[in-house]
Residue frames relative to the residue before (quaternion, step in Angstrom):
aa qw qx qy qz dx dy dz
X 1.0000 0.0000 0.0000 0.0000 0.00 0.00 0.00
X 0.6870 0.4917 -0.2947 0.4465 3.56 0.79 -1.01
X 0.6297 0.5427 -0.3311 0.4466 3.59 1.04 -0.74
X 0.6474 0.5115 -0.3110 0.4717 3.56 0.99 -0.86
X 0.6654 0.5014 -0.3067 0.4602 3.58 0.88 -0.93
X 0.6566 0.5106 -0.3133 0.4582 3.57 0.92 -0.86
X 0.6311 0.5356 -0.3251 0.4573 3.58 0.98 -0.84
X 0.7037 0.4636 -0.2621 0.4702 3.58 0.86 -0.97
X 0.6690 0.5195 -0.2951 0.4421 3.59 0.98 -0.86
X 0.7159 0.4498 -0.2509 0.4713 3.58 1.15 -0.53
X 0.4005 0.6982 -0.4930 0.3301 3.58 1.21 0.30
X 0.6054 -0.5856 0.4088 0.3512 3.52 -1.14 0.69
X 0.8428 0.2310 -0.1842 0.4498 3.54 -0.96 0.98
X 0.5789 0.5890 -0.3995 0.3980 3.61 1.18 -0.18
X 0.4435 -0.6260 0.5611 0.3107 3.51 -1.29 0.45
X 0.3809 -0.7953 0.4320 0.1893 3.52 -0.05 1.42
X 0.6728 0.5035 -0.2992 0.4521 3.57 0.83 -1.00
X 0.6378 0.5332 -0.3299 0.4474 3.60 0.98 -0.80
X 0.6666 0.4958 -0.3013 0.4680 3.57 0.90 -0.93
X 0.6762 0.4974 -0.2973 0.4549 3.58 0.83 -0.96
X 0.7034 0.4766 -0.2804 0.4465 3.57 0.75 -1.01
X 0.6704 0.5029 -0.3142 0.4460 3.57 0.87 -0.91
X 0.7297 0.4441 -0.2572 0.4518 3.57 0.74 -1.03
X 0.6413 0.5143 -0.3332 0.4617 3.60 1.08 -0.60
X 0.7097 0.4607 -0.2563 0.4674 3.58 1.17 -0.48
X 0.3468 0.7710 -0.4832 0.2278 3.61 1.21 0.20
X 0.0934 -0.8431 0.5240 0.0761 3.59 0.99 -0.76
X 0.7917 -0.2677 0.2400 0.4939 3.55 -0.81 -1.09
X 0.3013 0.7783 -0.5025 0.2257 3.59 1.20 0.38
X 0.4085 -0.6441 0.5766 0.2929 3.52 -1.21 0.56
X 0.6656 -0.4875 0.3689 0.4281 3.56 -1.25 0.30
X 0.6544 0.5242 -0.3096 0.4485 3.58 0.97 -0.87
X 0.6518 0.5048 -0.3102 0.4734 3.59 0.96 -0.84
X 0.6666 0.5095 -0.3023 0.4523 3.56 0.91 -0.91
X 0.6636 0.4946 -0.3079 0.4693 3.59 0.96 -0.82
X 0.6262 0.5192 -0.3344 0.4759 3.59 1.05 -0.72
X 0.6567 0.4971 -0.3054 0.4778 3.59 0.96 -0.84
X 0.6150 0.5469 -0.3412 0.4542 3.57 1.05 -0.74
X 0.6601 0.4998 -0.3134 0.4650 3.60 0.88 -0.88
X 0.6544 0.5102 -0.3077 0.4656 3.57 0.96 -0.87
X 0.7039 0.4722 -0.2703 0.4565 3.59 0.79 -1.04
X 0.6017 0.5656 -0.3602 0.4339 3.59 1.05 -0.71
X 0.6855 0.4572 -0.2805 0.4923 3.57 0.95 -0.84
X 0.6556 0.5389 -0.3076 0.4302 3.56 0.94 -0.94
X 0.7990 0.2950 -0.1315 0.5073 3.57 0.87 -0.99
X 0.3859 -0.7607 0.4481 0.2677 3.57 1.33 0.09
X 0.1443 0.8092 -0.5493 0.1506 3.56 0.86 1.00
X 0.4816 -0.6614 0.4879 0.3043 3.56 -1.09 0.68
X 0.7004 -0.5072 0.3052 0.3988 3.56 -1.26 0.34
X 0.6522 0.5078 -0.3449 0.4448 3.62 0.96 -0.67
X 0.6102 0.5217 -0.3495 0.4830 3.60 1.12 -0.58
X 0.6347 0.5306 -0.3139 0.4660 3.57 0.95 -0.91
X 0.7014 0.4748 -0.2757 0.4545 3.58 0.81 -0.99
X 0.6258 0.5296 -0.3390 0.4616 3.59 1.03 -0.72
X 0.6700 0.4798 -0.2984 0.4815 3.59 0.92 -0.88
X 0.6331 0.5370 -0.3267 0.4517 3.58 0.96 -0.84
X 0.6522 0.4991 -0.3058 0.4816 3.56 0.95 -0.85
X 0.6403 0.5353 -0.3160 0.4512 3.55 1.01 -0.84
X 0.6237 0.5307 -0.3304 0.4692 3.57 0.99 -0.81
X 0.6952 0.4803 -0.2800 0.4557 3.56 0.85 -0.98
X 0.6966 0.4619 -0.2789 0.4730 3.59 1.06 -0.66
X 0.7426 0.4417 -0.2273 0.4493 3.58 1.03 -0.72
X 0.7322 0.3280 -0.2137 0.5573 3.59 1.15 -0.54
X 0.2313 -0.8045 0.5376 0.1017 3.55 -0.58 1.16
């Protein structure tokens, strides 16, 4: 898990703290809940598209 998060957080142009914090806080979330939270947080915090895509990929890779 930590390796995946680190890989995604270190992509060019992403907001590293956002990726790390969001993905580390997934807990027992379902994929649907996590994606809904991602959409909400993206608007709330005005994350750029590469940050959104990195987190989205992380959700898909970390939640089976």
